[in-house]
N, C-alpha and C positions, 0 to 999 in steps of 0.2 A: 587448373580449372576449378572454379567455385562449385559448391554443391548445388546451388540453385541457378537454373538456367531459364531465362525468360525469353520465349519466342514471341517477339513483339512485332506484329505485322497486321496490316489492314484486313478487314473481313473479306473472305473470298480469296485469300492469297494462298490457301492450301495448308494452313497450320494443322488442321485435323487430319488431312490426308497424310502429311509427313509423319504425324504421331502414330498413325496406324501402321505405316511402314516400319517405324522403329519398333513398335510392339511385335510385329511379325518377326523381326530379327531377334528380339528378346526371347520369343517362343522357341526359335531355332537354337538359341544359345543357352537356353535353360535359365534365363534371368527372370526374376519375379517382378511383376508390376501391378500397380493399382491405378486405374484410370477413373477420374472423377469428372462427371459431366453435369451441367446445370439442370438438365431436364430428363425425366424418366424415359421419355419417348426415344431419346438418343441411345439408351442402353442397348436396345435390340439391334439398332442399326450398326453400332460398333461391333457387337458380338458377331453379327452376320458377316461383316466385312473381314473380321479376323478369321472366321471359319475354322475354329479350333475347339476340340473337346476339352482343352486345358484352360478355358476362360469361363468364369462363373460370375453370376450376379445374384444378390439377395432377392428372394422371391416374395411376391405379393400374397395376400391372403387367398386370392382366387387361383393361384398357381400351385402346381404340385411338383415336389422334388425332394430328394433325400436331404438337401441342404436345410430344409425347414425343420428337420427333426434331430433330436439328440437322444440316444439311448439313456434311459434313466433307470438303472437297475440297483436295487438295494437288497443285498443277499442276507441281511440280518432280519430275523423275525422279531416279534414283539418282545421276546425275552432277551434279545441281544445275541442269540445263537445263529450261526450260519445255516441258511436253508438253501441248498443247491437246487431245489425244485422251483425256486422263485422265477416267475416269468418276467422277461424284460418288458418294460413299458417305454413309451416314447414321449418325450417332452417337445412341445411345439415351440419353436424359436421365432421371436420377432426379427425384423430386418436388421436391427443393430446387432443382435446376438448372432445372426447368420453371418454378418460381415466379420465379426470378431472370430467366429469359428473358422471361417475360410482363411483368415489371416494366420491363425494359429496352425493351420494345416499347410501353409505355404502356397495357397492357390492364387492364381492371377484373378483379379477382381475388377469388375466394372460396376460403378455405383454413382450415386448422386451427391451434389453439394450438401443437401439437407442431411443426408445420412452421415457424411463425413464430418459435418460440423457438430454432430452429436457424440463424437468421440470424447472420452474423458482422459484426464491426465494419466491415470493408471493404465491406460491402454497402450502407452507408448512403446513398450518393449516388444510388441508384436511386429514392428515394421523395420527392423534393422537390415533385413535382406531385400527390402523393396525399393523400386523406383516409383515415385509418385508422379503421375501426369495429371495436372490440374487444368482442365479446359475452362477457361475464364477464371477470374479472380473470385475468391470468397471474401465475405466481410468478416474479419477476424475479431470484431468486438461489438458489443451491444450495450445500450444504456438500460439501466434498471432504475426507475424513479422510486426511491424508497421513502423519501420525505425526511425533513430535518428532525422532527420529533421522534420518528421511529429509529433513526440512526442514534439519537441521544439515548433512547431506551436500550438499544442493543449494547451500547457501551456501558451504561450504568448497571445493567444486569450482568455485566461481564460475560456476554455471549460472544463479543468480538473484541479484537484489538486492531488498531490502525497504525501501521508503521509511520513514524513521524517523518522519515526521509522519503520513502517511496509512495506513501499513501496506500500501500497494499493492505487489504482487509483479510484477517484470519479469523475464522470461526473457532473458538477455543473451548466451547462446551460440548463435548462429545456425547453427553447424555441427553441433550436437548432433542425432543421429538414433537413438540407442540406444533400445530399447523401454522401459527402466526408467522414464524420466521423460518420455517423448514426449507422454503425455496432458497433463502439466502444461505443457509447451511449447505445445501446441495451445490449451489454455485461455487462457494468457497472450497468445498472438498474436491470438486471435479475440474476446476480451472483456476485461473488467477482473477482476482476481483480487486478493484481499486476504488477508493473514495474520491469523489469529484464534486466541486462546486456546491457543497453543503447538503444537496438534496439527492445526489445520484451515486449509485455504484456502477462501475463499468466492468462488465464481464469480458474477459479476454481469452480467446481460444488458447489452450495450453501449448506453449512453444515447444514443450518436450516432444510433442507429436512430430512437428516439422523437423526438429533436430535429429530424430531417430532415423529418418529415411536415408537410404544410401545416396539417393539423388532425387532432386525435385525439378520437374519441368513444368513451366506455366505457359499456357497458350492464351495470349490476350493481345490487346492493343492499347497503347498509351498507358503502360503499366505504371509509370512514374507518378501519375496522378491518383493512383488507387490507395485505399486504406491498407491494403496488404503490403504495398511497398513501404509505407510508414511503419507498419507493424514489424517488418523484417529489420528496418533500420533501428527501431526501438530496442530490439533484442540483439543488435550487432550481427545479424545474419547477412553475410555478403551475397550478392547475386550478380551474375553476368547477364546483360541484356543483348540478345541477338536480334538486331533490328534489320528489317527489310526496307529498302527505299521504295516509297509508294508514289513517287511523282507521276509516273505514267498512269497509274490507276486514278490518281486524283484529277488529272487532266481529263480522263474519260468521264469521271463522275461529274465534274464541273459542266461538261457539255450536256449531260443527261438531266441535271437538276435545274428546274425552273424555280428559283427562289423569288417569291413575291417581294417587290420593292416599292409598292404604291402607298397611297394615303392611309390605308388601314394600319400602317406601321407607326403612325404618328402618336405613339405613347412613349414619351421620352423618360429615361431614368434607368439607372443600372439595376435597381431592385424591382422594376416593373415585372409582373407575372411571377414573382417569388411567392412562396406559400403564404407568408404573412401579408403580402400586398393583395393577393386574391382574397384572402380571408377578410380583409378590411374593405373590400369593394362594396359599395352600396348596390342595391338591386338595380337601380337606374343605370349605373355605370357598367355593371355586369351585363345588362341587356344590350348596351351599346357594343360591347365586345362580341356578344353572341350575334348580333345583327351584322357586324362587320365581317365576322368569320363566315357566316352564311352567304354574304354577298361575294366574298372572295371565291368560295367554292363555286357559286352559281355563275357569276359574271366573268371572273378572270380565268378560273380553271376549267369551267364548263364540263365538269364530270358528274356522273350520276351518283346518287346517294350511296349505293353499295360499293362504289369505287373510292369513297371518301373516308378518311380516318382522322381522329383527333385524340389529343391527350391533355390532361392536366392532372393535378394532384387528386387522388382518389376522393378525398373529402369534399372536393368542389366540382366533381363530375357533373352533377345536376345543375349546378350554378352556371356552368359555361356550356351546357348542351344547347343545341339549336337546330333549326330546320335544315335538312339536307346532309347532316353529318352525325346526329345523335347516336345512331346505332353502330357507328364505326369506332367506338371507344377502344383504344389500346392502352393498357397500363403504362404509366410514364417510365417504369423501370423494366419494361419488357425487353428481353434479349433471347437470342437463340431459339426463336420460334418462326416457323414457316407459315403460320396460319393466316397471315395478312399480306401475302405476296401479290394479291390481286389489287391492292390499294394503289391508285394512281395519283391521288391528291391527299396531302396530309397537313394537319394544322397542329403545331406544337405550342400549346398555351401554358407554358411553364418556364421557370427560370431556376435552375438547380443550384443549391448551396448545401454544403455539409451542415449537419446539426452543429451549432456552436460548441456543444460539449465535446464533440469529437476533436475539433480544432484545439480547444483548451487542453484536452487530455494529452495530445501529442506536443503541444507547445510547452507544457510543463516539463516535458522530457527533452526539450531542445530540438524538436523535429517539426519542420514546416511542411505543409501539404500544398501542392499546386491545385487550388480549388477550381481554377479555370480549366485546367487540363482534365480534371475529373468530370466537370460539367459537360465539357466537349465530348468526352468518351461516352457519357450517358446519352447525350443527344444523338450521336452517331449510331449507337446501338439501336435507338428507337427508330431513327430514319431508315435503318437497314431492314426493318420489318417489311417495308413496302416493296413495290415492284422494282425499285432500283437494284435490288439484290439479284434480279434476273437480267440486268443490263438494259432495262427499259426506261424511257423518259418518265420523270415524276415531278409533280408540283409540290412546293413547300411553302407554307405560311408560318412564319416565326415572328410574331409581333414583339417579342422581347428583344430590345436593342442589343443587350449583352449576348444572348444566345445566338442571335443571327450573326453578329460580328465574329463570334468564335467559329461558327461554321464557315463563313466566308474566308476568314484568315486560314483555316485549315485547308480548304480547297485551294487556296493560293500557295500552299506549301510551307506555312509558317512553322509547323511543328516537325517538319521533315529534316533528315540529315542533309548536310551540304554536299 
């Protein structure tokens, strides 16, 4: 069996419930685990479900507990002599320090994606006895726009070297502490950094962290379209995908979803509603889309404004806001939130693509990414914020020809096992 197991199943199929059952067994067997969830609100629920005094979570500023403090005693006086009368003082720990303290003590930990992604390369040796359970994939790389001139300066000042074969960036001046490039230094020291397309550095989460875990379990859907899948392939980390057939659920969803197929969809083109396409829309054409969306909500879906939701790219929220739905904005990358389950009608005014630099980064390493599968998974996660998650009928307006077809094909079982 491979060390990485992906539990790949549709939302609502019980992945989290099954993981909680496994964690209960680990508690009984004395096995250590770290459970990483996308949202802070989930931490309390998981801890309550596990109902064990042997499960911990890093504490917020307004929470109190011994995990937040570390005894900081210095028995030496000013002259360097031991003073046994010295009183212990307590050092307040931030959440990252709490997390590392818990790991060093072998505690079972529940925490968030954001905290996990703040781990550094040197932290790896704390996790050799742990099972990692990752609820939903993380994004294991980020672009850093440095600029062609700054990269040239970094090289000329002999602050960095760039490997000619791998394009990996190494910061070689240990004495450098000026503010100008201190962020680059920290990135290079804490993780892997690569040079890309003349203007960019790519920060990559330290693979040493993943390699150290005893076992890794990933709870997600359509994993093969994710950047995490490409990242594992880049580092030759093998994984088993445990897929559940979802044909029955898809049939039920197809009956519940009313996907608008009328004239308001008459905007042809694979790239329509992409970030660039919306950015280039004239005010007149943007207003046409706004009017069409308002009409679909009012005349076709016949739902009230508080029951309506829409999304687009954050920068263009105001550009595509309109009557009857403006207050129902849900971020285009929303996932694992129950805050919108009352929404009966939803408009998806977007068309998702990877940043081209991500594609270039992996293609340079011989790895292709299924961009359609990723876009579909992002769309499904967003749709799942609405009342469909409770098994209720829901209306969908998706004017992007590409995104609408991806969803229809998915409902028809295109991505399922035979």
